[in-house]
N, C-alpha and C positions, 0 to 999 in steps of 0.2 A: 795237241799238235806237236809233232816232233820238230825240233829246231836245234841248230848248233849256235852257240854263243861265242862270238869272236870279240875278245876284249883287247883293245888297242893300248899299248903301253910302251914307254921309252924312259930312259933315265936322264936325258939331257935337257930337262926343263930349265929355261933361262931364269925364271923367277924363283923357283924353289927346286934346285938341282936334286935329282934322285928322290923326288917326293914319293914315288910309288914304292920305295923301299922303307919309308918311315913307318914306325910301329903304330898300329891302331888296334885296340882290343887285344894286344898281346901278339899280333902277327903283322907282317909287312902289309902295307896298304893294298898293294896289288893282289896279294893272296886273299885278304878279306873280301875284296871286291869280287874275285873269282868264286870264292866259296858261297858268298851270299847270292850271287846271280844263279849259281847252279844248285841251290839247295832244294829244288823240287825235281832234280834228276836230269836236266838238260846238260849235255856235254859242253865243257867250256875250254876254249883254247886262247891263250894270250898270243897276240901277234905283235912281234917286235922286229928289230932290225938285225942285220948281220954285223953291225958296227962293234968294234971291240968295247965301246963304252957300254954296251948292253950285255956283255959277258957276265957281269955280276948279277944282273937281273935274271938271266937264264939259270945261273947257279942257284939262286934263291928259289926260283920256281921249281927246279928239280928237287931241291931239298924238301919242299912242301908238297910235292906230288901233283903239281899243276902242269898240264900239257902246254906246250908253246910251239910257235912256228917263227922262224927267222927269215925275213925277206929283205927287199930293197929299202934303203933309208929314205930316199927322196920321193919315191913313187908309192904312197901308202895304198892307193887303189890296187896296184899290181900285187902288193904284199897280201892284201885280202884275197884277191883272186887266186894267187898261188896257194894260199892256205886252204882253198876249197877243193883241191885235187881229190878226186874220188867221189865227190858228192854230185848228185844229179842236178840238172838245171832247175828243177822244181823245189829243191831243198830250201828250207826257210832258214835265213841267217838273221841273228840279232846282233847288231853292232853296239858295243859298250866301250867305255873308256876307263882306264885304270885309276884315274883320279876321282871317279864318282863311285863311292862305296855304298851308298844307300840303296840303290835298286836291288831287290831280292827276287827270288824265284816266283813268289806269288804275284808280284807286280808284273814280271815278264809274262807269266801265264795269262794275266788279264789282258795284256797287250796282244798276245798271240790269239786269244779268243776274238778280240775285236778285228784283228787282221784277217782271220779266217771267215768270220761271219759276213764281213763287208766285201770279201773277195778283192782285197787291195793289192796293188803292186808295191806300195810303200806306206808305212805308218811310222810317224815320229812322235816323240813326246818332248815338249819343251816350250818355253815362252808362256805368254799370258793365257793362251787357250788351255794349257795343261792344268793350271791351278796349283802346280807343284813348284817347290824351290828350284833354283838353278843348281843343277847337280843331280837331280832325279830325272834321268833322261835315258832314252834308248831309241834305236831305229831298227825297223824290221823290213827286210827285202828278201827277194829270192835270188838264189845263186846265179840264175841266168841273166838277171838284170845287172848284177855287178860285172859279169863277164862281158855283157853287151857294152856297158859303159867303158870298160877297159879297151875294147876294140874300137870304139867310136870317138872317144874324146882325146884331144891333145892339150886340153886346158890344164895348166899347172894347178889352178884352183880346184878343178874337179878331181884331180889326182891326189891332191893333198887331203881333201875333205871327204873323199870316197863316194858320197851319195848325191851331190848336186846334179850330176847328169841324169840320174834316175828320176829325181824329183822334177827336173825340167821337162822330161819327156812324158812321164806317167802321172805327174801330179803329186801333191803332198796332201796326205790326210793326217789329222792330228788326233792323238789319244786324249780324250777329254773327260774320262770317267771321274777324275779328281778335281774337275774345274771348280766345284763349289767350295773347295778348301780355301781358295784365295790366298795361297802362300807364295806367289811368284816373287814377292819382294824379299823372301828369305834366300839363304845361300848355304849349300852344303857340299859344294865341290871343293877340291884341294888345289889351289893355284898359288896361294901365298902362305906365309907362316901363320898369319891370322886365321886363315881358312883351316889349316892343319890343326891348330890348337882347338878350334871349335869342334871339328869332327872327332878329334881324339877324346874330347870330353863327352861326346855323345855315347861313345862305346866304352868308356871307363867303367870298371867294376861289373861288367856284364859277364855272366858265366858262359854263355854261348852267343857271342856277338854275331856269328855267321847266321844264326837263326832268329835273331830279334826282328820282329815284323816291322815293315816300313811304317805302318800307321803309328806304332808306338814311338818309333824314332822321330817321326814328324811332330808328335805332341811334345816330346822332349826338346826338340829344336825350337819350337815356338816358345816354350817356357823359358829356355835359357837365353834366347836372343833378346835380352832386355834393351838392346840398342835399336831394335825395330819397334817404332812407335805408331806405324800406320797400319790400318786394316787392309788397305790396298796400296800397291806401289805408287809412290809419288812421282810417276813418270812424266807428269806435265809441269813439274817444277824444274826450272832452270836456275842453278845456283849462280847468282851474280857475285863476282869477286873483285869488283872495283875497290871495295872497302879494304881488301887485303893489301893494296898497294898505295892507296890514297886516303886522305881524310874526306870521304865522299858523302854527299847528301846534305841538304840544307838543314836537316834536323839532327845531324850526327853530333853526339856529345861524347862518345867513347873513344874516338880515334881509331887507329888501325889495330886489329887484333894481333897478338903475338903468334909466332910460328906454331907453338904447341896447340894453341886454340884453333888455329887454321886447320891443322891436321885433324883435330877432333871434329870440326864442323864439316870438312870435306868427307871424311870417312863415314860419319853418321848420315850425311845426305845420300851417299852412294848406297849404303846399307839399306836405306829406305826407298830405293828405287829411282833416285834422281839420275837421269840419263845424260844430261848435258851440264857442263860447267862453262860459264861465260867470262872471258877475260879479254885483254887487248894490250897491244904494245904501249898505248897511251895511258895505261892504268898504273903508272909508277912501277913498283916492284911486283905487281900482281902475278905476272907470268912466272917469275922465279919462285915466289912464295908458293904458288900453286904447284909448280913442278916438284918442289920438295915434298909437298903433301901427297903427291901421286907416285912416289917411289915404292919399291917393294911390291910391285904388281898392281897397285891401285889404278894405274893409268889404263889397264886392260879392261876395267869394269865400267868405264864411262867414256864420253866423247867430249873433248875440249873444243870449244869455239873460241878462236881468238880473232882479233881484228888487225888489219894492216895498219902500219903507222899512218898518222894523218898526212905524212909527207910534206909537212910545212917547210922543210929545208930543201925540198926539190924545186929548183928554179922554174918559174912559169914557162920559160922559153926552152926548157931542156929538150934535147933530142931523144929519140926512142932508146938509144943505148944508155944514156944517162938515167932515164926513167927506169929502165930495166934494172940497172945497178941499185938504185934506191929501193925498188920493190923487193929484189932478191935479198938485199941486206936485211930488210924488215922481216921477211919470211924466215930466213935462216937464223936470225937473232931469236925469233919466237921459238923455233925448234930447239935452239941451244938452251934458252931459259926454261922451257918446259921439259927438257930432257927427252925429246923424241926425235925421230928421224922423219916423221911424217905428221902433218897437221890434219886432224880429223875434219875440221871445218875452218876455213878462212873467210872472213867477211871484209869487205871494204868498209873502213870506218866512215867514209864520206861517199854518198851516192854520186857526187860530182866526179869522182875518180873513174866512173864508168866511161866517161867521155873526155876527161882532162888529158892534156898532152896528146891529143889526137887518138885517144883510146889506148895509148902505149901501156899504161899501168894495168888496165884490164886484160890486154893481150898477154902481158907477162904472167899474171896469175893463172890465166887459162893454160898457158904453156906449162907452168909448174904443175897444174892439175894433170895434164897429159903425161907428165913424167912421174906421177904418183907421189909427188912431194906434198900435195894437197888432196884431201879426199873429196870434199864438197866446197862449193863457192857460194858466198852469200853477200848481202849488202845490208848495212845498218842505215836506216833512213830516218829522217827527222819529220817528214810531212807526208800527207797523202800524195802530193804531186811527185815527190821523190819516189814513193812506193810504186806508183803507176809507171814511172820510167824504168825502175829496176825490173819490174815484172815483164818488160819487153825483151829482156835478155834471157835466152833459153838456158844458158849455163848457170843462171841464178837458181839455186834450189833451196836456199834459206834466206828469209827476210826477217829482220828484227825491226820493230817499230814501237814508238811510244804510244801507250794507250792506258786510259784510266776511266774511272766512273764518271768524271765530268767531261770527258772528251767526246765531242759531237762531230768530229771531222771526217770519219772514215767510211761513210756509206758507199761512196763510189769505188773505193778500194775493195770492199767486201765482194762486190759483184765481179770485179776483175780477178780476185783470188779464186773464186769458184770456177771461172772460165779457164784459168791457167791450170788448175788441178785436174781438169778433164784431159789435159794434154801431156802433163809431165809431173814429176815429183816436186812438191813444194811444201816446205815447212815454215810456218809463221810463228815467231816468238814475239810476245809483247813485253816490253820493259816499262819501267816507271809506273807500275800499277798503283803505287802510292805517291806518285809525282815527286820522286826523290825524297820522300818522307814528309812532304808538305801536308798531305791529307791527314797525317797523324798528329799534327801539332796545333795548338791553339795560340801560339805566340804571334801576336798581331804584327810585330815587326817583320817576321818572316813572310807573312802573307803580303805585306806591303812591298817587300823586296821582290816578290813574285808578281808584282803589278796587278794584284787582285783588288778591284775596287768594291767588291761586294762580299768581303770575307765573312762578315757576320751572318749574312744570309746563307752562305755555303756551309759554314760550321753548324748552324742550326739545322740545316737539312741533313747533313751527314750524321749528326747525333740522332735526329728523329728516325732516319732510315735504319741506322745501326740498332737502335732500340727495338724497332719493329721486326727486323729480319734476323738479327745476329746477337741478341742479348746484350746490345750496347757496344759490341766490338767493331770499331770502325775499320781496323785492319782486315778482319774477316769479311766485312761487307765489300771492301774494295777488291780484295783478292778473288772472292767468289764471283763478283760481277765480271771480272776479266775472264776467269775460268769458264764461266757459263756461256761465253761467246763461241759458237760452234765453228767459227772460222779461225780461231786461235788454237795452236797446237801446244804451246807452252808459255809459262809466265816466268820472266826473269825476276828473281827476288834476291836482293842483296841483304846482308845481315851483319851484325856486329857481335852478337852473343849467342850462346847455345840455347838460351831460352827462346829467342826469336826464331831460331831454326826449328825447334820442336813445335812451337806454335804454328809455324807455316806448314810443316809437314802434316800436322793434324788437319789443317784447313784443306789441304790437297785431297783428303779423303772424304770431305763432306759432299753432300748432294748438290748438284748445280741448282741455281735459281731457276724457277720455271720461266717459260716464255712470257707469261702474263706478268710476273714480277719484274722481269727485265723491261718490258714495255712501260710499266708504271714508273719505274725508276728513271727511265729516259725521258718520260713526259714531265715528271715533276722536278727534275734537277735544275738548279739555277744555272743560267748561262754565264760563264766566266769570260773575261777578255781572252782573245786568242793568244795574246802574249803570255798569259798565265800558263797555258798548256805547253809552252816552249821554254824550258829552262835556260836555253841559250840567250834569251832576251831578258832574263832576270837581272836585277841590280846586284852587283857584287858586294860582298860584305864590307870591303874596304873602300867602296866608291864614295 
């Protein structure tokens, strides 16, 4: 199938300036990307802007004999459409980007074959369905659909990202020929210095880097990515960061990790597919420590969930303007500490703040969401009753709740979650799967502080079930139990050491417990006092 490959490139990357000009395999990155994409004969054109900042890019392309087109800076869709001059409406276009150097002609030909056989309007490659690392991607459309999008849409998002209007109108089909590879937790795009060094190593010492097959490069990527320890992306693990700012957890013996270790923990989690990081204004220095770990482009690879201040200093009788000031202070302090201009997810730290002060706090965060200071809104709840209340608010799209293998309180909430999900987006994260570390300790005084009157029975049961299901590993038993709940989207796991992180990442890739196993565990578990399930009621260490 005849096609024209349009490779989008600029030199003004904020995270890694002029990255497309960095040398890989002895040539500039953008040149290698163009050569690899066109190595089976399809014509390639780099589409860039008329801005003076891209003059050097065009000089480099000319030197290496790569065709290019210069168009509008802000309207990328128009730039693509203008580059199509002289091509028929039926002509097939492959959209590529200059920071993704692994796609080669064979891969593109395979996509074109799929596109033609299925008679599609759009074919994309990326995400879990592809089975391929982030950075092995392409989109195929026809010229007439891009022209139609240019005529019909006024959306800035559509114009920046080129294809969303086409996908919305004609549907998205995914290229899944490589799905069985299961490499979506790997990364081979170039967005940060860390990315660049990894990709440069892939092509080092190759005689013909433009002709090295994609399959061989993927094998090399897998071998060299020693920091990836999961067989599948750990997308359901939410990295809890309370320990980064506080001496958190009833069984914590190590204290707060140093910044260097935090950086390593956060980066390793992200590399293994962790999509959410959980923090809060109330977690001491956690936001600031996390913000430092997410510099140099790491923040673009994950979503941070933070929580509004508990607002303990806001007077109970405060008027709406005063409440708004307290809420806005908390939000913008979070932005400052995290080093961002927009919060991905903001949760109320207390469900009571949905209605406190006549609803003024909730109204303020909703207004900030409308202004795009906040992406999504959620609520951290303590009990089933609070969860049911939170789910009545349509703007709530994320709920975080405490849940563990001993917890018997949530049946009514599960039914409500199912009902809400039929009407709107809802993400449910469970925290305290280890009950703040209590389930991993045999120290009787800690169980006494947790007001557990049948600790011996509970410990015997935990050991027995862990021996039967998980080779004696109580942590694995507790985490897998929570992960196996089909109403839970993610598990918040805090940690203090690299060893704990690696163990948790491996657990994420294990098979869920069967429905039969879950039923047996629920039937046989000892019933603990309700206060034991609520750390807020535990006896303080200095009491």
